N, C-alpha and C positions, 0 to 999 in steps of 0.2 A: 504493500500500500504506500509506504513512504517513498519507494523508488518512483512510482507514478507521480507523486506530488513533487518530488525533487526535479523530475524531468519537466513538468509543467512550469515549475518555478524558474528553471534556467531559461526555458524558451521565452517566458514572459519577461525576464530580465533583458534578454537580447532584444526582444521586440520593443520594450520600453526605451532602451537606449537609442534604437534606430528612430523611433517616433520623435523623441526629444531632439535628436540631431537634425531631423528634417524640418523642424519648426523654425520660423524666422524670428528674430528678436523684435522687440517693440520699437526699436529705432530704425527699422528697415524701410518704413514708409517714406521717410524724408529722402532716402536715396532714390526711390522710384520717381519722386517729383522732378528731379533734375536730370532726366534722361535715362534713368535706369529702367529695367524691364519690370513689369508688374506681373503678378501671378494671375493669369487669366484662365488657367486650366480648370480650376474649381470655382471660378468667379471671384469677385472682389472680397467676399467674406467666407466663401465656401471652404477654402482650404484651412483656414484657421479654426472653424468650428468642427470640421471633420477630424483634423489632427488633435484638437483639444478633447474631443469626445473619445477618440481612441486612447489618448493619454490617460483620461480618467478611468476608462474601463481597464486598461492594463495596470494602472496603479491599484485599483480595487482587487483585481485578481492577484497581484503581487502581495498585497497585505493579507489576503485570505490564505494564500499558500504559506506565507511566513508564519502566521499564527498557527496554522495546522501543523507545520513542521516542528515548531517549538512545543506544541501540545503533545505530539507524538513522541518527541524526544524526552520530555519530562515524564511521560507516562511509562515509558519503557527504560527508565534509567537503571532499574534493578537488574536488567538482563544485559549487562555490559560484557565486554570481551574478557576482562580479568576475572569475573565471577565464574566464567565457564572453564577456566584453567583448572586442571586437576593437579593436586599436590603430588610430588614424587612418593612412591610407596616406601622406600627404605630411608635409612638415615643419610643425610647429605654429608659427603666427605669434603673436608677443607684441606688445603695445603698447609703443611706445618710452617709455623712462623720461625724464622731463624732467630736464635737468641745470642746476645753478646756475652762473652765471658765476664764473670763478676770482677769488679775492681777490688783491689785490696783495701781493707778497712783500716784507716789510720787512726780512727777515734776522733772525737770532737776536738777540733782546733789543732791537732798535732799533724805535721806533715808526714807523709809516708816515707819510711826509710829507703835510701837508695838501694837499688838492686846490686848484689855483689858482682864485680867485674873480674873476669879471669885475668890472671897475670900474664905478661907477655912470655915468660919463660915456661909456662904451663904448670907451675906449682901452686 
């Protein structure tokens, strides 16, 4: 059901973008006065009302599909992908963490004694 609504939603989005891009701005009439071409295909007011009606219808369908998708998503939030995952059957093994050798304890405030150095003659 949601795949159908998503498809309709995307198509209405593209249609709405195209309708808005086809419309002329409010300042386009002054350009037609000084030698520009006028829109005579739909008549002097026909194109504006046709495109504005298509814009309103597309906007209403867009809002309905948006609300429907948000309702369906909120209703089916318990059936997410992570809830469908099954936990592993056995214990999970982890890699051993390497440990550093312990440092010699010199006591509080006393420096550690120096390590004995071998003599050069081997004695």
